[in-house]
Every structure is written in C-alpha cells, then in structure tokens.
C-alpha positions, 0 to 999 in steps of 0.5 A, a space after each residue: 263213599 261218605 267219607 269222599 264226600 266228606 272230604 271233598 265237602 271239608 276242603 271246599 268249605 276251607 275256601 271261605 274269603 273275607 274281602 269282597 267278590 272279584 273272580 270265579 274259582 272253580 274246581 272240579 274235583 273226582 275221587 274213587 271210594 274204597 268199594 270203587 265208587 267214582 264220586 265226581 262234584 265241583 265247586 264254584 266261588 266268587 272270590 278277589 283271592 283266586 291264587 289262594 283258592 287256586 293254589 286249594 285246588 291243586 292241593 287236595 291229597 286223596 282226591 284228583 282236582 283241577 281248575 276250570 274256567 266254570 262247573 259244567 251242568 251237565 248230568 248235576 244230581 243237585 247243588 249245595 250252595 253254602 254262604 258265610 264269611 261275604 262269599 257264597 260257594 256252589 258245589 255240583 253234584 254229578 250223576 255217578 254210580 251209586 250215589 243219590 240225592 239221599 247220600 248227598 243232600 243230609 252233607 249238604 244240611 249238616 254244613 247249613 248248605 242249601 240242598 236242591 236236587 235238578 
C-alpha cells in the first residue's frame, strides 16, 4: 500500500508550474495494493497550463485516473497541502479499508506538505 501512496505523491508533485495560476485541474486516483487494499485520492492544482496537467492525469500507468471538476470532500480521511514553484496543490485522501492517517501523514510531511486530518 505504501508503494501506491508514494506513486500517487510522486505523480502529483510533478504537477508544479512557474506561471501565475488561472484554472483548477483536479485528478482523482484509484489504485490497489498487491494485497488488494484500495487506495483513493484526488489532487487539485490551480494552474495556467491546464492542458499539461490534464495530460499528466491521463498518463498514470498503474493507477486509474480521471479528470473531475473538483475533488469531493465526502469521506475524506485528511488533506495534504504542498506549495512550490508558485502553485499550491491540495490532495484529498479518502477513507478506505486499512488506510489510516498514520500511514498518510508521514508521506505528506516528507514532501514538506501540511497534513490536516478531517
């Protein structure tokens, strides 16, 4: 499960940009660990280059990813906010079987993010 979470974080962090933000891009990720545990998250990024970030959402290899209008706030376990290169990304981690804040919080903090439990 940790590998899936790390992959999600790596994909999302690669979404940084350098220009002023203009439009929200939201991408919802769903994946399963080798043990069959489902992991679900959604990342929102305000950007002036939505096409680039939308194509990154579609190109996630081993995760299911879908562009959405905005991330749902239902069943949120907590959020991780990462700021860099003039952009702020909020990742919503949803309650799923066996996923706890104790697993996600250290990953968020390792990326210099701010973890907020719900």
